[in-house]
N, C-alpha and C positions, 0 to 999 in steps of 0.2 A: 423354596422362596428365597430371594436375595435379601441381604440385610436391608432394613428399612430405617429411615430417619425418624426420630420422635418429631411430631408436628410442633411448630413454634406455638408458644403460648402468648397470650395477649398481656401477661403480667409484666410488670415493670422489671427491668434488669437490674442486677445487683450493683452496689456501690461499695467501695472499701469502708465508707463510713457506716453503712447498713450492716455490713459484716461485723464491724467492731462493736456495734452496739447490741448485736445479737447476744442474748444471754442463754446459757444452758437451761434445759428444762428436765423435768422427771423422765421424759422418754425422748429418744432421738427424733429430731425433725429436720425438714429440708428447707433451704433457701434457694429457690429456683432463679437462674439466669437465662432461662429459655434454650431452645434448640437442644434439649437433652442434657444440658449442663446444670448441675445444682450442688450446693454446699450442704453436706450432712453434718450436723451439730449434735455431738454426743452429750449425755449428762455430765461427763468429766470435763467438757469445755473443748474437747478435741474437735477440729474442723477439717473435714475430709472432702476433697473434690471427687465427684462421681459424674460420669457421662453415660447416659442411657440412650440405648438404641435397639433395634430389633434385627435378628438375623435368622433366617429359616423358620420364620413364624414364631420366634422366642425372644422375649426381652433379655437383654444382655447389658452388663455394666463394665465400665472400664474405671479404674482408679487412677487419678492424676496426681496424687499426692496430697499433702496437708497444707492448710492456710496457717501462717503467712509464708512458709517455706516456698510455696508455689502461689504466686501472686494471682489476683484476679486476671490481669491481662495475659499472664502466662497460662492459666486454665483456658482462657479463651482462644488462644493460639493453638492449644492441644485440641480443643474441641473442633476448630476449623480443620485442622489437619485430618483428624479422624472422621469428620463428616464427608471430607473428599474421598477417604478411602471407601466409606459406605456408598457413596454416589457411585464409585467405580465398581461396585458389587463385590467388595472385599470385606472380610470380617476382621475388624481391628483387634479383637481379643485373640483370634486365632493367630494372627500375625505376631501379636505381642508374645504369645506363648512360643511360637516358633523361633523368634529372635532370642528369647531366653535360653531355649534349648541350644541354639547355635553358639552363643556366648559361653554356655556351660561346657560345650564340647571343646571350644576353643581354649577355655581356661584349663581344662583338664589335660588337653593334648598339647601341652607345651614341649619344647625340645627336651627339656630336662626330665620331665615325667616319662615320656617315651624312651629316652635314652636309658634311664634307670630300669625300665621294664625290659628293654632289650638286653641290657647287661645281665639282668637276672636270669633271663632266659638262655643266655649264652654261656655264662660262666661254669655251668656244670661240665661243659665239654673242654674247658680250658684247664691247663696244669699249671702247677707251680704258683708263682706270684703274678701270672699274666692278668687275672682278674683284677687285682689291686693295681697293677701298673696301668690298665685301661682306665679305670676309674680315676686315677690320679690326672691322667691326661684330660678326661671329661671335666673334673672339677676345677682343674688348674687353667686350662685353656679355652674351653668351649661354654661351660655354664655361666661364667660371669657376663658374658655378653649375649649368649642365645638362649640360656636356661629358661627364662620366662616368656621367651617369643612363642606364639603358636607356630608349630612346625610347619603347618600348610602355608604360612605366610613369609617363610624364610627365603629370600632370594639369592641368586648366585653371587651378585655383588656384595651383599650383606655378609655371607658366609666367607668370601674371599678377604674381606677386610678383617675378619677375625683371624683367619689363617695367616694374613700378613703380619700380625702382631707377633705370632710366633716365629715367623721368619726374621722379624726385626731383631730377635735375640740371637740370631745366627744359627738357631736350631732348625736346619733346613731338613733334616731327615725326620725330625719330630713333626714338622709342619706337614710333611708328606704323610705321616702316619695319621695325624689328626684329621687330614681331609679324608683318608681312607675310612677311619672310624665313622665320621659323619655320613659318609656314603652308605655304610651298613645300616646306620640308624634310620637314614631316610628310606631306604628300601624296605626295612622293617615296617616303618609306618605306612608306606604304600601297600604292603601285603596285609596290613591289619585294617585298611580303610581310613587311616588318619591323615593321609597326604596323597596328592595326585602325581607328584614328580619328585625326582632327586636332583636338586640344584648342584650338587657336587659334581655331577657328570658334565656340567657346562664349564667346569674349571680345568679340564684337562689341557695341560700345557701351560697353565697360568702361574704355576709355582716355579721358584728358582730351581735350577737343576742341581741335584746333589752330586758333586764331583766324586766319582768312584775312587775309593782308596784301594789300591792294590797291595796285597802283602808282599814284602820283599821275599824272593826265593832264590835258591841256588840252581845254577845250570849244571848240565851233565858234567862239564869239564872241571866244575868246582868241587864236585862230590869227593873225589880222592883226597884232596888237601883236608876237606871238612871231617872226613872219616878219621884221619890221622889225628886231627886236633881233638875230636871226640874221644877217641881212645886214650888220648894223654890228659884229658880233663880231670883235675884234682879237686873238684868240688864235691858236694854231697853225692854218694854212690846212687841213692834213688833217683836224684836228678839226672845223672848220667844214663841210667837205665830207662827213664822216661823218655829222654831224646832219642834213644834207640828205638824205643817202642813206637813213638810217633812217626819216626822215619819208615819203619816197616810196615805200619798199617795205615799211615796218612789219613787218620781221622782228625776231626777237628780238636783243637786244644781242650776245649770243655768237656768233649766227650771222653778224651784220654784221661783228664784229671779226675772225672767223676766215675771211673771204672770201678766196679765192685767185683769181688772174687766169684760171687754167685752168678755173675754174667758169663764167666769163662767156662767153657766145656772142653776140658782136655781131651776127653775120649773122642769127641766129634770134631775136635780141633776148630771150634768156632768161638767167637765172641759175639754174643747177642746183646746188643745195646737196646734197651727198652724204649718204647715210643716216647715216653714222657722226657727222655733225656736227649732226644734227637730234634734238630731244627724243624723238620717237617712233621714231627709227631707220629712217625712210623717206626716200627721195629726195623732195625737194621743189623744184617749179618756180616760180620767181618771174618772171612776164612783165615786161619792161622797157619802160616807156613811152619815147616819144622824148626827153622831158626827162631821164629817168634814164640813158638811153644817152649823152646830151650830158654829163651830170654825170660818168659813168664815164670818158669821153674826158679830161675835165679832171683827174680823179684819176690817170689814167695818166700824166699828165705829171709826177707826184710820185712815184708808186711802181711804174710799169710795169716797172722793171728789178728789182723785188722779187718774191718769191713771193706775198706777201699784198697785198691791195688796200690795207688799212689797217696798213701795218707800223708798228711801234713806232719812234718817232723817235729814241730812245736805244739801242735794240737792234734794228736793221733786219730781223734773222732772226726776230724775235718779233712778235707782234701787238699792237696797240694795248691799252693797259691797260683793264681793266674800269671803272676810276674816271674814265677821261679824258672821257667824255661827260657823266657825272654832275657832275663839277666844272665842266665848261664851262656846264652849265646853271645850276649855282649862281652862277657868275661873271655870267650874264645876268640874275640876279635871280629864278631859278625855284627856289630851295631849298624843298623840301616841296610844290612846285606842280607839278612835271613831272619824269618820268625818261624815259630812252631807251626803256625797255620800255613806258612809259605811252602812247607814240604808237601802239601796237597797239590800245589802247582808244579813242583819239582816232579812229582811222581806222575801227574797227568801228562806233563810234556814229554816226559821220557817214554812212558807207556805208549803214548800215541806214535811217537817216532819209531818205536820198535814194533809197530804193527798190530797192536791189540785193537780191537774194535771200539770205537768211541762209545757206543751204548753200553758196553760192558764197564769201561772206565767210569762213565758218568754214574752208572748205578752203584759201583763200588764207592764213589765219592759221596754218594747220597745227596746230590745236588738238589736244590729246590726246584729247578726247571724241570717240568715234565711234559711230555708230549701228549696233549689232549686225544690225539687220534688213537694212540696205543692203550688209552684207558687208565684204569686205577693202577696205583703203585703196588707192586708185588715184591715183598721183602727178599724173596728167594729167586727173583728173576735172574737169569744168566748165572746162576750160582755154580754150576760145573766149570764154565769158563772163568769165572772170578777166582775159583780155587786155583786153577792153573796160573792165572795172572799173578795172584799173591805169592805163589811159590816162586815163580820167575823173578819176580821183583825182589824177594829176599835172596835168592840166589845171586842176582844182579849186584845188590848191595855187598853180599859176602865176597864176591870175586872182587869188587872194587877195593874193599878193605885189604884183601890179601894180595892183590896184584897190581893195585894202583889203576884198575880200569883196562889193563891190557888183555884180559881174558873174560870179557862179558859174554854170556851164553846168548847166542842168537835165538830168536823166537822159535824157529823151525826145529830146534834141538831140544826144546823143553818137552818132556813127557807128560801126557795127560793122566 
């Protein structure tokens, strides 16, 4: 059966005066206004609006609030609205329950709540301070404006306005990362049934372009002079050895400075950098040429009793400062001309020019770009060719140092 209206009663309708004069009794009693609306008066003096109707053969009640907070005229408006629902064969109580459920879901599924849930699920796979860094971005840039918004109601223009505030600080890279984080959160909300779409996808191309900053690096013709200056460097010995090491291995500065002796395998002639120290969070193998092995033995005389290969000279339990190598290059006259990171570009350019396969070079550089067609990263990929290449590179550097570049070994002469 469909919901049914209470029949109108012939009794006189209520007035505000009648309500005010009504006194509490020992038991609750009703003052009817007709058409299912009445005021229930409790012994404690409380006055409660009720609307009675029938649905599916059962009598049902709706609460409209208390008098005088809900006035007589307000109660009558509510009665009229709900009688229209009943006339349209809808159950007001069921609709009210459904509305409360939707409101509860919306309240619980705010951007902040879902973002924190996403963060909790993801942080176990992150390393170092990355979980803290992500949460700081959320709390500093996103939660103030989006935190209490239902995630399903956030629009692309609204999201862009928030990201624009980050851009306005000149933090273009941070704005890009903030947008990437929101995209991951929205996709998580979609996967868990709390959102229908990801508005961050609509903002592709909307942010200001981050100008790529290229690290200064030396060209092939500049290496002979550099090696002479490096050999004559009169600064701290460990700094000089670190500059030699970064040239021979062309790893990132942070990977070099954080090197531990336990990562070096002299027998296998390999340096295995663990995943947590790599940019792409994958184990990376650096084949060690005979010159690099000799260099490591020399370094071992200085820091072999320490955990780190390049221990900080002032705080031996810490690693070499990130500015140490840069300031050494400045001291050698290479301000704005070279950086420790730039030796990666130097090696890549020269190795490509001397005929080594780009795939082999890119794998040794452990670049973040990966070819999706070729599948997952394999830390031992091209390892035989990489061993050959790293020995050629060390021979190449040694020849430049001893001959000024006039006796570089051609690729075809390098023995495998």
